[in-house]
Each structure stands twice: as C-alpha cells, then as structure tokens.
C-alpha positions as CSV (number, residue, x, y, z in Angstrom):
1,X,0.0,0.0,0.0
2,X,2.8,2.4,0.8
3,X,4.4,1.7,-2.6
4,X,1.2,2.4,-4.4
5,X,0.8,5.6,-2.4
6,X,4.3,6.7,-3.2
7,X,3.8,5.9,-6.9
8,X,0.6,8.0,-7.0
9,X,2.3,10.9,-5.1
10,X,5.5,10.7,-7.2
11,X,3.4,10.8,-10.4
12,X,1.6,13.8,-9.1
13,X,4.9,15.6,-8.3
14,X,6.3,14.8,-11.7
15,X,3.3,15.5,-13.8
16,X,1.5,18.1,-11.7
17,X,-1.8,16.1,-11.7
18,X,-2.9,12.7,-10.7
19,X,-6.7,12.5,-11.0
20,X,-6.7,11.8,-14.8
21,X,-4.3,8.9,-14.4
22,X,-5.5,7.7,-11.0
23,X,-7.8,5.0,-12.4
24,X,-5.1,3.7,-14.7
25,X,-2.5,3.4,-12.0
26,X,-4.8,1.8,-9.5
27,X,-6.4,-0.6,-12.0
28,X,-2.9,-1.6,-13.2
29,X,-2.1,-2.5,-9.5
30,X,-5.4,-4.5,-9.3
31,X,-4.7,-6.3,-12.6
32,X,-1.2,-7.1,-11.3
33,X,-2.7,-8.7,-8.2
34,X,-4.9,-10.9,-10.3
35,X,-2.1,-11.8,-12.6
36,X,0.2,-12.7,-9.7
37,X,-2.4,-14.9,-8.1
38,X,-3.2,-16.6,-11.4
39,X,0.5,-17.2,-12.0
40,X,0.9,-18.9,-8.7
41,X,-2.2,-21.0,-9.4
42,X,-0.6,-22.2,-12.6
43,X,2.8,-22.9,-11.0
44,X,1.4,-24.4,-7.7
45,X,2.0,-28.0,-8.6
46,X,5.7,-27.3,-9.1
47,X,6.2,-25.4,-5.9
48,X,7.3,-27.8,-3.2
49,X,8.8,-25.2,-0.8
50,X,6.4,-22.2,-0.7
51,X,8.3,-20.6,2.1
52,X,11.5,-20.3,0.0
53,X,9.4,-18.9,-2.9
54,X,7.8,-16.4,-0.5
55,X,11.3,-15.2,0.5
56,X,12.2,-14.9,-3.1
57,X,9.1,-12.8,-3.8
58,X,9.8,-10.7,-0.7
59,X,13.3,-10.0,-2.1
60,X,11.8,-9.2,-5.4
61,X,9.4,-6.7,-3.7
62,X,12.5,-5.1,-2.1
63,X,14.2,-4.9,-5.5
64,X,11.1,-3.4,-7.1
65,X,10.8,-0.8,-4.4
66,X,14.5,0.2,-4.8
67,X,13.9,0.3,-8.6
68,X,10.9,2.5,-8.1
69,X,12.9,4.9,-5.9
70,X,15.5,5.0,-8.7
71,X,12.8,5.8,-11.3
72,X,11.4,8.6,-9.2
73,X,14.8,10.1,-8.8
74,X,15.6,9.8,-12.5
75,X,12.3,11.4,-13.6
76,X,12.5,14.1,-10.9
77,X,16.1,15.1,-11.5
78,X,16.1,14.8,-15.3
79,X,12.8,15.8,-16.7
80,X,14.4,14.7,-20.0
81,X,11.2,13.2,-21.3
82,X,10.8,16.2,-23.5
83,X,7.0,16.2,-23.2
84,X,6.8,12.5,-24.0
85,X,4.3,10.6,-21.9
86,X,6.9,8.4,-20.3
87,X,5.6,8.7,-16.7
88,X,2.1,7.9,-18.0
89,X,3.5,4.6,-19.2
90,X,6.1,3.8,-16.6
91,X,4.0,4.4,-13.4
92,X,1.2,2.1,-14.4
93,X,3.8,-0.5,-15.3
94,X,5.5,-0.1,-11.9
95,X,2.0,-0.5,-10.3
96,X,1.3,-3.6,-12.4
97,X,4.6,-5.3,-11.3
98,X,4.0,-4.3,-7.7
99,X,0.5,-5.8,-7.8
100,X,1.8,-9.0,-9.4
101,X,4.4,-9.4,-6.7
102,X,1.7,-8.6,-4.0
103,X,-0.6,-11.2,-5.5
104,X,2.1,-13.8,-5.6
105,X,3.1,-12.9,-2.0
106,X,-0.4,-13.3,-0.6
107,X,-1.0,-16.5,-2.4
108,X,2.3,-17.9,-1.3
109,X,1.4,-16.9,2.3
110,X,-1.8,-18.8,2.2
111,X,-0.1,-21.8,0.7
112,X,2.7,-21.7,3.3
113,X,0.3,-21.5,6.2
114,X,-1.9,-24.3,4.7
115,X,1.1,-26.6,4.9
116,X,3.6,-27.9,2.6
117,X,1.6,-31.0,1.7
118,X,-0.7,-29.1,-0.6
119,X,-3.7,-29.2,1.7
120,X,-6.6,-27.0,0.8
121,X,-6.7,-24.1,3.3
122,X,-9.9,-23.7,5.4
123,X,-12.0,-20.6,5.1
124,X,-10.7,-19.3,8.4
125,X,-7.1,-19.3,7.0
126,X,-7.8,-17.4,3.8
127,X,-10.3,-15.0,5.5
128,X,-8.1,-14.5,8.5
129,X,-5.0,-13.8,6.4
130,X,-7.0,-11.5,4.2
131,X,-8.2,-9.6,7.3
132,X,-4.6,-9.3,8.6
133,X,-3.6,-8.1,5.1
134,X,-6.2,-5.4,5.1
135,X,-5.3,-4.4,8.6
136,X,-1.7,-4.1,7.7
137,X,-2.5,-2.1,4.5
138,X,-4.7,0.3,6.5
139,X,-2.0,0.8,9.1
140,X,0.6,1.3,6.5
141,X,-1.6,3.8,4.5
142,X,-2.4,5.7,7.7
143,X,1.2,5.8,8.8
144,X,2.4,6.8,5.4
145,X,-0.1,9.5,4.7
146,X,-0.4,11.0,8.2
147,X,3.2,10.8,9.3
148,X,5.9,9.6,6.9
149,X,5.0,11.4,3.6
150,X,4.1,14.8,5.0
151,X,7.0,14.9,7.5
152,X,9.8,13.0,5.8
153,X,8.9,13.0,2.1
154,X,8.9,10.3,-0.6
155,X,12.5,9.1,-0.3
156,X,12.5,8.5,3.4
157,X,9.0,6.9,3.3
158,X,10.4,4.5,0.6
159,X,13.4,3.8,2.7
160,X,11.2,3.0,5.8
161,X,9.1,0.6,3.6
162,X,12.3,-1.0,2.3
163,X,13.6,-1.4,5.9
164,X,10.3,-3.0,6.9
165,X,10.4,-5.4,3.9
166,X,14.0,-6.3,4.8
167,X,13.0,-6.9,8.4
168,X,10.1,-9.1,7.5
169,X,12.3,-11.0,5.0
170,X,14.8,-11.6,7.8
171,X,12.0,-12.9,10.1
172,X,10.7,-15.1,7.2
173,X,14.2,-16.6,6.8
174,X,14.9,-17.0,10.5
175,X,11.6,-18.5,11.6
C-alpha cells in the first residue's frame, strides 16, 4: 500500500496532476494482483517449498521498491522526457509489477500457512490472512499519509518501507 501511495504521489509531483491517471495506476495495480495470483495458481504443482518462494518474492518486492525509488529520482532530476508521456506509461507498469508481486506474495502466504503438503486451506485461513492483510494495509496507509509522507517525504518513506520489507524478510528466513 505504501508503494502504491508513493507511486501516486510521485506521479503527481512529476506531472502536476494525478486524477486523470489515478484510475489507470490503481487498475494496473489490481490487474497485477490478479495476474500474480493466477501465476501462482498455474505454478502451484511445481512449488514444493512455498516458504522459500515467498522469501524470493519478498526479495523481489524489495528490488522493485528500490527500482521505483530510482525511477522517481531519474524522472525528478532529469525531466528529460521532452514532453513524451513516459511517466504515464512507466508508473502504471510499476504499479502492475507491484500488484503482481503482491498477488504472488499473498497466495504464497496462504499456501505456506496451509502446509507444505498441498492441503486446501480452510476458510478461516484465507479469510483470517486477508483480514490481517487489510489491517496491515490500513495501518501502512495511515502511517504513510499521516506521518511519513508529510513529515519526511517520498524518499524517506520508501526507505522505511524498504527497511520493513527487509526486516520481514529476515524474520521469514529465520523463523
């Protein structure tokens, strides 16, 4: 959620507007979530260690966030697009990849908690995990919009998100 917010705010900073592209960026994120979940569904029979795959997706999320920070800096410092609609293409693409990684991550989390034997998760597992996901997204969005973004800016907010992803990756590997 923090990455999506920073993409929207970064786009607004670079372009001076966001509302005309808001639907495109958010729908790209949602399509990415669906694609990530569908990808895992197709690859599920070949995944025997979902925890290791989850760590790999977590690492990919960190790389994507670092790449997004780099893209924000390049567009902000350069403005060399010469009026070309590059941000209009790049930001939805970044949102699409972020959504795909998020969809993969959530699906792998359900698969990991269901057990490594491929058991079908009960409704409490999927629903409970989804409730925790929504709670975390709400807490992240509130923290980012009320504290981090206004006080510290985009770069520090992204660094905090990167540190949290790294910490959760460390816990995932250690536990």
